[in-house]
FISEFI-561719 format. One record per residue (C-alpha): residue number from 1; residue in three letters; z, y, x. Coordinates in Angstrom, 1 decimal. Example, Ala and Ser with C-alpha at 12.3 -4.5 7.8 and 13.67 -1.06 7.14 Angstrom:
+-----+------+--------+--------+--------+
|  nr | rest |     zz |     yy |     xx |
+-----+------+--------+--------+--------+
|   1 |  ALA |    7.8 |   -4.5 |   12.3 |
|   2 |  SER |    7.1 |   -1.1 |   13.7 |
+-----+------+--------+--------+--------+
***
This chain:
+-----+------+--------+--------+--------+
|  nr | rest |     zz |     yy |     xx |
+-----+------+--------+--------+--------+
|   1 |  MET |  118.1 |  110.4 |  136.6 |
|   2 |  ASN |  118.7 |  110.2 |  132.8 |
|   3 |  LYS |  121.7 |  108.0 |  132.1 |
|   4 |  HIS |  120.2 |  107.0 |  128.7 |
|   5 |  ALA |  116.9 |  105.9 |  130.2 |
|   6 |  PRO |  117.7 |  102.1 |  130.3 |
|   7 |  GLU |  118.9 |  102.2 |  126.7 |
|   8 |  ILE |  115.7 |  104.1 |  125.6 |
|   9 |  ALA |  113.5 |  101.6 |  127.5 |
|  10 |  GLN |  114.9 |   98.8 |  125.4 |
|  11 |  ARG |  113.9 |  100.3 |  122.0 |
|  12 |  LEU |  111.1 |   99.2 |  119.8 |
|  13 |  GLU |  107.7 |  100.5 |  120.9 |
|  14 |  THR |  104.1 |  100.6 |  119.5 |
|  15 |  GLY |  102.1 |   97.5 |  120.1 |
|  16 |  THR |  105.0 |   95.0 |  120.2 |
|  17 |  PRO |  105.6 |   92.2 |  117.5 |
|  18 |  ALA |  109.0 |   93.7 |  116.7 |
|  19 |  PHE |  107.5 |   97.1 |  116.1 |
|  20 |  ARG |  104.9 |   95.6 |  113.7 |
|  21 |  ARG |  107.7 |   93.8 |  111.8 |
|  22 |  LEU |  109.6 |   97.0 |  111.6 |
|  23 |  ASN |  106.6 |   98.9 |  110.2 |
|  24 |  LEU |  106.0 |   96.2 |  107.6 |
|  25 |  ALA |  109.6 |   96.3 |  106.5 |
|  26 |  LEU |  109.7 |  100.1 |  106.3 |
|  27 |  PHE |  106.5 |  100.4 |  104.4 |
|  28 |  ALA |  107.6 |   97.8 |  101.9 |
|  29 |  ALA |  111.0 |   99.5 |  101.5 |
|  30 |  GLY |  109.5 |  102.9 |  101.0 |
|  31 |  PHE |  107.0 |  101.5 |   98.5 |
|  32 |  SER |  109.6 |   99.8 |   96.4 |
|  33 |  THR |  112.0 |  102.7 |   96.4 |
|  34 |  PHE |  109.5 |  105.3 |   95.1 |
|  35 |  ALA |  107.7 |  102.9 |   92.7 |
|  36 |  ILE |  111.1 |  102.2 |   91.0 |
|  37 |  LEU |  112.2 |  105.8 |   91.1 |
|  38 |  TYR |  109.0 |  107.3 |   89.6 |
|  39 |  CYS |  107.6 |  104.5 |   87.4 |
|  40 |  VAL |  109.1 |  106.2 |   84.3 |
|  41 |  GLN |  107.3 |  109.5 |   84.7 |
|  42 |  PRO |  104.2 |  108.5 |   82.8 |
|  43 |  LEU |  106.2 |  106.5 |   80.2 |
|  44 |  LEU |  108.2 |  109.5 |   78.7 |
|  45 |  PRO |  106.1 |  109.6 |   75.5 |
|  46 |  ALA |  106.7 |  105.8 |   75.0 |
|  47 |  PHE |  110.4 |  106.3 |   75.3 |
|  48 |  SER |  110.3 |  109.1 |   72.7 |
|  49 |  GLN |  108.4 |  106.8 |   70.3 |
|  50 |  GLU |  110.6 |  103.7 |   70.7 |
|  51 |  PHE |  114.0 |  105.4 |   70.9 |
|  52 |  GLY |  113.3 |  108.4 |   68.7 |
|  53 |  VAL |  114.4 |  110.9 |   71.4 |
|  54 |  SER |  112.9 |  114.3 |   72.3 |
|  55 |  ALA |  110.7 |  115.0 |   75.3 |
|  56 |  ALA |  113.6 |  116.8 |   77.0 |
|  57 |  ALA |  115.9 |  113.8 |   76.4 |
|  58 |  SER |  113.2 |  111.4 |   77.5 |
|  59 |  SER |  112.9 |  113.2 |   80.8 |
|  60 |  LEU |  116.5 |  112.3 |   81.6 |
|  61 |  SER |  115.2 |  108.9 |   82.6 |
|  62 |  LEU |  113.8 |  110.5 |   85.8 |
|  63 |  SER |  116.0 |  113.5 |   86.3 |
|  64 |  LEU |  119.3 |  111.6 |   86.1 |
|  65 |  SER |  118.0 |  109.1 |   88.7 |
|  66 |  THR |  116.9 |  111.7 |   91.2 |
|  67 |  GLY |  120.0 |  113.9 |   90.7 |
|  68 |  LEU |  122.4 |  111.0 |   91.3 |
|  69 |  LEU |  120.2 |  109.8 |   94.2 |
|  70 |  ALA |  120.6 |  113.2 |   96.0 |
|  71 |  VAL |  124.3 |  113.2 |   95.7 |
|  72 |  ALA |  124.8 |  109.5 |   96.4 |
|  73 |  MET |  122.8 |  109.6 |   99.6 |
|  74 |  LEU |  125.6 |  111.7 |  101.1 |
|  75 |  VAL |  127.9 |  108.7 |  100.5 |
|  76 |  ALA |  125.4 |  106.0 |  101.4 |
|  77 |  GLY |  124.8 |  107.5 |  104.8 |
|  78 |  SER |  128.5 |  107.5 |  105.5 |
|  79 |  VAL |  128.8 |  103.9 |  104.3 |
|  80 |  SER |  126.1 |  102.8 |  106.7 |
|  81 |  GLU |  128.0 |  104.6 |  109.6 |
|  82 |  VAL |  130.8 |  102.0 |  109.0 |
|  83 |  PHE |  129.0 |   98.8 |  107.8 |
|  84 |  GLY |  125.6 |   99.1 |  109.6 |
|  85 |  ARG |  122.1 |  100.2 |  108.7 |
|  86 |  LYS |  120.3 |   97.0 |  107.8 |
|  87 |  PRO |  122.9 |   95.6 |  105.4 |
|  88 |  VAL |  123.1 |   98.8 |  103.4 |
|  89 |  MET |  119.3 |   99.1 |  103.2 |
|  90 |  ILE |  118.7 |   95.5 |  102.1 |
|  91 |  ALA |  121.5 |   95.6 |   99.6 |
|  92 |  SER |  120.0 |   98.8 |   98.2 |
|  93 |  LEU |  116.6 |   97.2 |   97.7 |
|  94 |  PHE |  117.9 |   94.1 |   96.0 |
|  95 |  ALA |  120.3 |   95.9 |   93.7 |
|  96 |  SER |  117.7 |   98.4 |   92.6 |
|  97 |  ALA |  115.1 |   95.8 |   91.9 |
|  98 |  VAL |  117.5 |   93.7 |   89.8 |
|  99 |  LEU |  118.7 |   96.7 |   87.9 |
| 100 |  THR |  115.1 |   97.8 |   87.2 |
| 101 |  ILE |  114.4 |   94.4 |   85.7 |
| 102 |  LEU |  117.5 |   94.5 |   83.6 |
| 103 |  SER |  116.7 |   98.1 |   82.4 |
| 104 |  ALA |  113.5 |   96.7 |   80.8 |
| 105 |  LEU |  115.7 |   94.7 |   78.5 |
| 106 |  ALA |  117.9 |   97.6 |   77.4 |
| 107 |  PRO |  118.5 |   97.5 |   73.7 |
| 108 |  THR |  119.4 |  101.2 |   73.3 |
| 109 |  TRP |  118.6 |  104.5 |   74.9 |
| 110 |  SER |  122.1 |  105.0 |   76.1 |
| 111 |  ILE |  122.1 |  101.7 |   77.9 |
| 112 |  PHE |  118.7 |  102.4 |   79.4 |
| 113 |  LEU |  119.9 |  105.8 |   80.7 |
| 114 |  LEU |  123.0 |  104.2 |   82.2 |
| 115 |  ALA |  120.8 |  101.7 |   84.0 |
| 116 |  ARG |  118.6 |  104.5 |   85.4 |
| 117 |  MET |  121.7 |  106.4 |   86.5 |
| 118 |  THR |  122.9 |  103.3 |   88.4 |
| 119 |  ILE |  119.5 |  102.8 |   89.9 |
| 120 |  GLY |  119.6 |  106.4 |   91.3 |
| 121 |  ILE |  122.9 |  105.4 |   93.0 |
| 122 |  THR |  121.7 |  102.1 |   94.4 |
| 123 |  LEU |  118.4 |  103.6 |   95.7 |
| 124 |  SER |  120.4 |  106.0 |   97.8 |
| 125 |  GLY |  121.1 |  103.3 |  100.3 |
| 126 |  LEU |  117.6 |  103.3 |  101.6 |
| 127 |  PRO |  116.0 |  106.7 |  102.4 |
| 128 |  ALA |  118.7 |  108.4 |  104.6 |
| 129 |  VAL |  119.8 |  105.1 |  106.2 |
| 130 |  ALA |  116.2 |  104.2 |  107.1 |
| 131 |  MET |  115.8 |  107.5 |  108.9 |
| 132 |  ALA |  118.9 |  106.9 |  110.9 |
| 133 |  TYR |  117.8 |  103.3 |  111.7 |
| 134 |  VAL |  114.5 |  104.5 |  113.1 |
| 135 |  SER |  116.1 |  107.2 |  115.2 |
| 136 |  GLU |  118.4 |  104.6 |  116.8 |
| 137 |  GLU |  116.1 |  101.6 |  117.2 |
| 138 |  VAL |  112.7 |  103.0 |  117.9 |
| 139 |  HIS |  111.5 |  104.5 |  121.2 |
| 140 |  PRO |  111.1 |  108.3 |  121.0 |
| 141 |  LYS |  107.4 |  108.0 |  121.7 |
| 142 |  SER |  107.0 |  105.7 |  118.6 |
| 143 |  ILE |  109.3 |  107.4 |  116.2 |
| 144 |  GLY |  106.7 |  109.6 |  114.7 |
| 145 |  LEU |  104.4 |  106.7 |  113.8 |
| 146 |  ALA |  107.3 |  104.6 |  112.4 |
| 147 |  MET |  108.6 |  107.4 |  110.3 |
| 148 |  GLY |  105.1 |  108.3 |  109.2 |
| 149 |  LEU |  104.5 |  104.7 |  107.9 |
| 150 |  PHE |  107.8 |  104.8 |  106.0 |
| 151 |  ILE |  106.9 |  108.0 |  104.3 |
| 152 |  GLY |  103.4 |  106.6 |  103.7 |
| 153 |  GLY |  105.1 |  103.7 |  101.9 |
| 154 |  ASN |  106.9 |  106.3 |   99.8 |
| 155 |  ALA |  103.6 |  108.0 |   99.0 |
| 156 |  VAL |  101.9 |  104.8 |   98.0 |
| 157 |  GLY |  104.9 |  103.6 |   96.0 |
| 158 |  GLY |  105.2 |  106.9 |   94.1 |
| 159 |  MET |  101.5 |  106.8 |   93.3 |
| 160 |  ALA |  101.5 |  103.1 |   92.3 |
| 161 |  GLY |  104.6 |  103.3 |   90.2 |
| 162 |  ARG |  103.1 |  106.1 |   88.2 |
| 163 |  ILE |   99.6 |  104.6 |   87.8 |
| 164 |  LEU |  100.8 |  101.0 |   87.3 |
| 165 |  GLY |  103.5 |  102.0 |   84.8 |
| 166 |  GLY |  101.0 |  103.8 |   82.6 |
| 167 |  PHE |   98.3 |  101.1 |   82.9 |
| 168 |  LEU |  100.7 |   98.2 |   82.0 |
| 169 |  THR |  102.1 |  100.2 |   79.1 |
| 170 |  ASP |   98.7 |  100.6 |   77.7 |
| 171 |  LEU |   98.0 |   96.9 |   78.1 |
| 172 |  GLY |  101.4 |   95.7 |   76.8 |
| 173 |  SER |  104.5 |   97.8 |   76.6 |
| 174 |  TRP |  106.8 |  100.0 |   78.7 |
| 175 |  ARG |  109.2 |   97.0 |   79.0 |
| 176 |  ILE |  106.5 |   94.9 |   80.6 |
| 177 |  ALA |  105.6 |   97.8 |   83.0 |
| 178 |  ILE |  109.1 |   98.4 |   84.2 |
| 179 |  GLY |  109.9 |   94.7 |   84.4 |
| 180 |  THR |  106.8 |   94.1 |   86.5 |
| 181 |  ILE |  107.7 |   96.9 |   88.9 |
| 182 |  GLY |  111.2 |   95.5 |   89.2 |
| 183 |  ALA |  109.7 |   92.1 |   90.1 |
| 184 |  ILE |  107.5 |   93.7 |   92.7 |
| 185 |  GLY |  110.7 |   95.4 |   94.0 |
| 186 |  LEU |  112.3 |   92.0 |   94.5 |
| 187 |  VAL |  109.3 |   90.7 |   96.5 |
| 188 |  THR |  109.3 |   93.8 |   98.8 |
| 189 |  ALA |  113.1 |   93.4 |   99.2 |
| 190 |  VAL |  112.6 |   89.9 |  100.5 |
| 191 |  ALA |  109.8 |   91.1 |  102.8 |
| 192 |  ALA |  112.0 |   93.9 |  104.2 |
| 193 |  TRP |  115.0 |   91.5 |  104.7 |
| 194 |  ARG |  112.9 |   89.0 |  106.6 |
| 195 |  SER |  110.9 |   91.5 |  108.7 |
| 196 |  LEU |  113.4 |   94.3 |  109.6 |
| 197 |  PRO |  114.8 |   93.7 |  113.1 |
| 198 |  ASN |  118.6 |   93.7 |  113.3 |
| 199 |  SER |  120.2 |   96.8 |  114.7 |
| 200 |  ALA |  120.6 |   96.7 |  118.5 |
| 201 |  HIS |  121.9 |  100.2 |  119.1 |
| 202 |  PHE |  124.1 |  100.9 |  116.1 |
| 203 |  GLN |  127.7 |  102.0 |  116.9 |
| 204 |  PRO |  130.1 |  101.7 |  113.9 |
| 205 |  ARG |  132.3 |  104.7 |  113.2 |
| 206 |  SER |  135.6 |  105.2 |  111.6 |
| 207 |  ALA |  135.9 |  104.8 |  107.8 |
| 208 |  ARG |  138.4 |  107.7 |  107.5 |
| 209 |  LEU |  137.3 |  110.4 |  105.0 |
| 210 |  THR |  138.4 |  113.2 |  107.3 |
| 211 |  ASP |  136.1 |  111.9 |  110.1 |
| 212 |  LEU |  133.1 |  111.6 |  107.8 |
| 213 |  LEU |  133.7 |  115.1 |  106.4 |
| 214 |  ARG |  134.0 |  116.4 |  109.9 |
| 215 |  SER |  130.6 |  114.9 |  110.7 |
| 216 |  PHE |  129.0 |  116.7 |  107.8 |
| 217 |  ALA |  130.6 |  120.0 |  109.0 |
| 218 |  ASP |  129.3 |  119.4 |  112.6 |
| 219 |  HIS |  125.8 |  118.9 |  111.3 |
| 220 |  LEU |  125.9 |  122.1 |  109.2 |
| 221 |  ARG |  127.1 |  124.1 |  112.2 |
| 222 |  ASP |  124.0 |  123.0 |  114.2 |
| 223 |  PRO |  121.4 |  125.8 |  113.8 |
| 224 |  GLY |  118.5 |  123.3 |  114.5 |
| 225 |  LEU |  119.7 |  121.0 |  111.7 |
| 226 |  ARG |  120.2 |  123.8 |  109.3 |
| 227 |  SER |  116.6 |  124.9 |  109.9 |
| 228 |  LEU |  115.3 |  121.4 |  109.3 |
| 229 |  PHE |  117.4 |  121.2 |  106.1 |
| 230 |  ALA |  115.9 |  124.5 |  104.9 |
| 231 |  GLU |  112.4 |  123.1 |  105.6 |
| 232 |  ALA |  113.2 |  120.1 |  103.4 |
| 233 |  PHE |  114.3 |  122.3 |  100.6 |
| 234 |  LEU |  111.3 |  124.7 |  100.8 |
| 235 |  LEU |  108.5 |  122.2 |  101.5 |
| 236 |  MET |  109.5 |  119.7 |   98.8 |
| 237 |  GLY |  110.2 |  122.4 |   96.3 |
| 238 |  GLY |  106.7 |  123.9 |   96.8 |
| 239 |  PHE |  105.0 |  120.5 |   96.8 |
| 240 |  VAL |  106.6 |  119.3 |   93.5 |
| 241 |  THR |  106.0 |  122.7 |   91.8 |
| 242 |  VAL |  102.2 |  122.4 |   92.5 |
| 243 |  TYR |  102.1 |  118.9 |   90.9 |
| 244 |  ASN |  104.5 |  119.8 |   88.0 |
| 245 |  TYR |  102.4 |  122.6 |   86.6 |
| 246 |  LEU |   98.9 |  121.7 |   87.7 |
| 247 |  ALA |   98.6 |  119.4 |   84.6 |
| 248 |  TYR |   99.4 |  122.4 |   82.3 |
| 249 |  ARG |   96.5 |  124.3 |   83.8 |
| 250 |  LEU |   94.0 |  121.4 |   83.8 |
| 251 |  VAL |   94.7 |  120.2 |   80.2 |
| 252 |  ALA |   93.8 |  123.6 |   78.9 |
| 253 |  PRO |   90.3 |  125.2 |   78.6 |
| 254 |  PRO |   88.0 |  125.6 |   80.4 |
| 255 |  TYR |   88.9 |  122.2 |   82.0 |
| 256 |  SER |   90.3 |  120.3 |   79.1 |
| 257 |  LEU |   90.9 |  117.2 |   81.2 |
| 258 |  SER |   92.4 |  114.1 |   79.6 |
| 259 |  GLN |   95.8 |  112.9 |   80.6 |
| 260 |  THR |   94.2 |  109.9 |   82.2 |
| 261 |  ALA |   92.0 |  112.1 |   84.4 |
| 262 |  ILE |   95.0 |  114.2 |   85.3 |
| 263 |  GLY |   97.0 |  111.2 |   86.2 |
| 264 |  LEU |   94.3 |  110.0 |   88.6 |
| 265 |  ILE |   95.0 |  113.2 |   90.6 |
| 266 |  PHE |   98.0 |  111.3 |   92.0 |
| 267 |  VAL |   95.5 |  109.2 |   93.9 |
| 268 |  SER |   95.5 |  112.1 |   96.3 |
| 269 |  TYR |   98.9 |  110.6 |   97.4 |
| 270 |  LEU |   96.8 |  108.2 |   99.5 |
| 271 |  ILE |   96.0 |  111.3 |  101.6 |
| 272 |  GLY |   99.8 |  111.5 |  102.2 |
| 273 |  THR |   99.8 |  107.9 |  103.4 |
| 274 |  ALA |   97.2 |  108.7 |  106.0 |
| 275 |  SER |   98.6 |  112.1 |  107.1 |
| 276 |  SER |  102.2 |  111.0 |  107.4 |
| 277 |  ALA |  101.4 |  108.1 |  109.8 |
| 278 |  TRP |   98.6 |  110.0 |  111.7 |
| 279 |  ILE |  100.5 |  113.3 |  112.0 |
| 280 |  GLY |  103.7 |  111.6 |  112.8 |
| 281 |  ALA |  102.0 |  109.9 |  115.8 |
| 282 |  LEU |  100.2 |  113.1 |  116.8 |
| 283 |  ALA |  103.5 |  115.0 |  116.8 |
| 284 |  GLY |  104.9 |  112.4 |  119.1 |
| 285 |  ARG |  102.2 |  113.1 |  121.6 |
| 286 |  LEU |  101.8 |  116.9 |  121.2 |
| 287 |  GLY |  105.3 |  117.8 |  120.3 |
| 288 |  ARG |  106.8 |  118.3 |  116.8 |
| 289 |  SER |  107.0 |  122.1 |  117.0 |
| 290 |  ARG |  103.3 |  122.4 |  117.8 |
| 291 |  VAL |  102.2 |  120.4 |  114.8 |
| 292 |  LEU |  104.8 |  121.3 |  112.1 |
| 293 |  TRP |  103.7 |  124.9 |  111.7 |
| 294 |  VAL |  100.0 |  123.8 |  111.5 |
| 295 |  MET |  100.9 |  121.4 |  108.6 |
| 296 |  ILE |  102.6 |  124.2 |  106.7 |
| 297 |  ALA |   99.6 |  126.5 |  107.3 |
| 298 |  ILE |   97.4 |  123.8 |  105.8 |
| 299 |  MET |   99.6 |  123.7 |  102.7 |
| 300 |  LEU |   99.3 |  127.5 |  102.4 |
| 301 |  THR |   95.6 |  127.3 |  102.7 |
| 302 |  GLY |   95.6 |  124.6 |  100.0 |
| 303 |  VAL |   97.6 |  126.9 |   97.6 |
| 304 |  GLY |   95.0 |  129.6 |   98.2 |
| 305 |  LEU |   92.2 |  127.3 |   97.3 |
| 306 |  THR |   93.8 |  126.5 |   93.9 |
| 307 |  LEU |   93.6 |  130.2 |   92.8 |
| 308 |  PRO |   89.8 |  130.3 |   91.9 |
| 309 |  SER |   88.8 |  128.7 |   88.7 |
| 310 |  HIS |   86.3 |  126.2 |   90.2 |
| 311 |  LEU |   87.6 |  122.7 |   89.6 |
| 312 |  ALA |   86.3 |  121.4 |   92.9 |
| 313 |  LEU |   88.2 |  124.1 |   94.8 |
| 314 |  ILE |   91.3 |  123.4 |   92.9 |
| 315 |  LEU |   91.1 |  119.7 |   93.7 |
| 316 |  ALA |   90.4 |  120.4 |   97.4 |
| 317 |  GLY |   93.4 |  122.7 |   97.4 |
| 318 |  VAL |   95.6 |  119.9 |   96.0 |
| 319 |  VAL |   94.4 |  117.5 |   98.7 |
| 320 |  ALA |   95.2 |  120.1 |  101.4 |
| 321 |  VAL |   98.7 |  120.7 |  100.0 |
| 322 |  THR |   99.3 |  116.9 |   99.8 |
| 323 |  PHE |   98.0 |  116.3 |  103.4 |
| 324 |  GLY |  100.0 |  119.2 |  104.8 |
| 325 |  PHE |  103.2 |  118.3 |  103.0 |
| 326 |  PHE |  103.4 |  114.6 |  104.0 |
| 327 |  GLY |  102.5 |  115.5 |  107.6 |
| 328 |  ALA |  105.2 |  118.2 |  107.7 |
| 329 |  HIS |  107.8 |  115.9 |  106.1 |
| 330 |  SER |  107.1 |  113.1 |  108.5 |
| 331 |  ILE |  107.7 |  115.5 |  111.4 |
| 332 |  ALA |  110.8 |  117.2 |  110.0 |
| 333 |  SER |  112.5 |  114.0 |  108.9 |
| 334 |  SER |  112.0 |  112.3 |  112.3 |
| 335 |  TRP |  113.2 |  115.5 |  114.1 |
| 336 |  VAL |  116.5 |  115.3 |  112.2 |
| 337 |  GLY |  117.3 |  112.0 |  114.0 |
| 338 |  HIS |  116.6 |  113.6 |  117.3 |
| 339 |  GLN |  118.5 |  116.8 |  116.7 |
| 340 |  ALA |  121.7 |  114.9 |  115.4 |
| 341 |  THR |  123.5 |  113.4 |  118.4 |
| 342 |  VAL |  126.1 |  111.5 |  116.3 |
| 343 |  ALA |  126.4 |  110.3 |  112.6 |
| 344 |  LYS |  122.6 |  110.2 |  112.2 |
| 345 |  ALA |  122.7 |  108.7 |  108.8 |
| 346 |  GLN |  124.8 |  111.6 |  107.5 |
| 347 |  ALA |  122.4 |  114.1 |  109.0 |
| 348 |  SER |  119.5 |  112.3 |  107.3 |
| 349 |  ALA |  121.4 |  112.2 |  104.0 |
| 350 |  LEU |  121.9 |  116.0 |  104.2 |
| 351 |  TYR |  118.2 |  116.5 |  104.9 |
| 352 |  LEU |  117.2 |  114.4 |  101.9 |
| 353 |  PHE |  119.9 |  116.1 |   99.7 |
| 354 |  CYS |  118.2 |  119.4 |  100.4 |
| 355 |  TYR |  114.8 |  117.7 |   99.9 |
| 356 |  TYR |  115.7 |  116.6 |   96.3 |
| 357 |  LEU |  117.6 |  119.8 |   95.6 |
| 358 |  GLY |  114.5 |  121.8 |   96.4 |
| 359 |  SER |  112.5 |  119.5 |   94.1 |
| 360 |  SER |  114.8 |  120.1 |   91.2 |
| 361 |  THR |  115.6 |  123.8 |   91.6 |
| 362 |  ILE |  112.2 |  125.2 |   92.8 |
| 363 |  GLY |  110.4 |  122.8 |   90.5 |
| 364 |  THR |  112.3 |  124.1 |   87.5 |
| 365 |  LEU |  112.0 |  127.7 |   88.5 |
| 366 |  GLY |  108.2 |  127.2 |   88.7 |
| 367 |  GLY |  108.3 |  126.7 |   84.9 |
| 368 |  LEU |  109.5 |  130.3 |   84.4 |
| 369 |  PHE |  106.8 |  131.6 |   86.7 |
| 370 |  TRP |  104.2 |  129.6 |   84.7 |
| 371 |  SER |  105.4 |  131.0 |   81.4 |
| 372 |  ALA |  105.4 |  134.5 |   82.7 |
| 373 |  TRP |  102.3 |  134.7 |   84.9 |
| 374 |  GLY |  100.4 |  131.4 |   84.6 |
| 375 |  TRP |   99.0 |  129.7 |   87.6 |
| 376 |  PRO |   98.9 |  132.8 |   89.8 |
| 377 |  GLY |  102.6 |  133.1 |   89.3 |
| 378 |  VAL |  103.2 |  129.4 |   90.3 |
| 379 |  ALA |  100.9 |  129.8 |   93.3 |
| 380 |  GLY |  102.8 |  132.9 |   94.3 |
| 381 |  LEU |  106.1 |  131.2 |   94.1 |
| 382 |  VAL |  104.9 |  128.2 |   96.2 |
| 383 |  ALA |  103.3 |  130.5 |   98.7 |
| 384 |  ALA |  106.5 |  132.5 |   99.1 |
| 385 |  ASN |  108.4 |  129.3 |   99.9 |
| 386 |  LEU |  105.8 |  128.2 |  102.4 |
| 387 |  ILE |  105.8 |  131.5 |  104.2 |
| 388 |  LEU |  109.6 |  131.2 |  104.6 |
| 389 |  ALA |  109.1 |  127.6 |  105.8 |
| 390 |  LEU |  106.4 |  128.8 |  108.3 |
| 391 |  GLY |  108.7 |  131.4 |  109.7 |
| 392 |  ILE |  111.4 |  128.7 |  110.2 |
| 393 |  ALA |  108.9 |  126.4 |  111.9 |
| 394 |  LEU |  107.9 |  129.1 |  114.3 |
| 395 |  ARG |  111.5 |  129.6 |  115.2 |
| 396 |  LEU |  111.8 |  125.9 |  115.8 |
| 397 |  ARG |  109.4 |  126.3 |  118.7 |
| 398 |  SER |  112.3 |  128.0 |  120.6 |
| 399 |  PRO |  113.9 |  125.9 |  123.4 |
| 400 |  THR |  117.1 |  126.4 |  121.5 |
| 401 |  PHE |  116.2 |  123.4 |  119.4 |
| 402 |  ARG |  115.8 |  119.9 |  120.9 |
| 403 |  ASP |  112.2 |  118.8 |  120.5 |
| 404 |  ARG |  112.7 |  115.8 |  122.8 |
| 405 |  SER |  109.1 |  114.6 |  122.6 |
| 406 |  GLU |  108.3 |  117.8 |  124.6 |
| 407 |  ILE |  111.4 |  117.5 |  126.9 |
| 408 |  GLN |  110.4 |  114.0 |  128.0 |
| 409 |  ARG |  107.0 |  115.1 |  129.0 |
+-----+------+--------+--------+--------+
***
């Protein structure tokens, strides 16, 4: 008999009131985090106009936040191992919302950038810690759905932050746009605080730096976790590269689409909301390894569809890439919590560190491929990353790695 069976039986399951409160809290938290993080992306020209900075300098309002977020998550995960999951997550949401409101009042560009850098640090207390919380508090059969809804909140928040930011700037100013998104962040922070069940299975760990560093080393020695970290790097890198350079293609002839029309392509993130929850639940029933490689294959197919010049095929390809990415991410991110036996928040932090590292490095490399070979070069780079990710996913089918949804069946 499995000695952990009584503990597992007490975890949150689909269909219970506590599980519904959990999903509300996770969706709200994911929405707020990504709306605050990405709301500045469509506002870069407005920053250049008001503060007199170049486009490259204006882009620092996003790149500094994401860069510090990636690094700070390694620390935030460790902090939550000591002080608990829920306190760190809720503090992160409130601090980020307040800082976003204050950033809308920044009198100079330097102060605004300082606020955005600080926001990158405070946001770090949510993503990795939420993954660890789910792995500890949710029944293994329901983890895929819970993680999928959290990632769905990420998708809707990222889309809403971009669209709402641009819309409110056109109506009023960028300050009104960012202030409004900060206010929405406060509301979602309250919703998460009141809805998120308290941890019942969290075990605090030592605050000694040597113990925390040893946990990181243990995770990196695990071949299964290393594979999942590589998946995060390759999948996010490929996904971001598609979206980064698609606009350059569509704004030029023969398409000559407006910036508004191109911005509406982010509505395809709604596909990510649906796929992350549905595929997460499907993987819980069929096994993560059986579904992960299919999602990556769908992404590859989508990249292929973007190669012809027909606009309808390009858009269909983007939808396929989006569907496959969010499905694959929901599987891989929930698998990290299963693969890591201890210090789960640190394992999740390493996963997300690789996730954002892939976004910045492969996303930037894509610009060189665009300059040299146009869209075929970008598509080739993305396809190469996805082929590597597919090979790793097929290895993850090996019994060497712990796909516990399969073991339990």
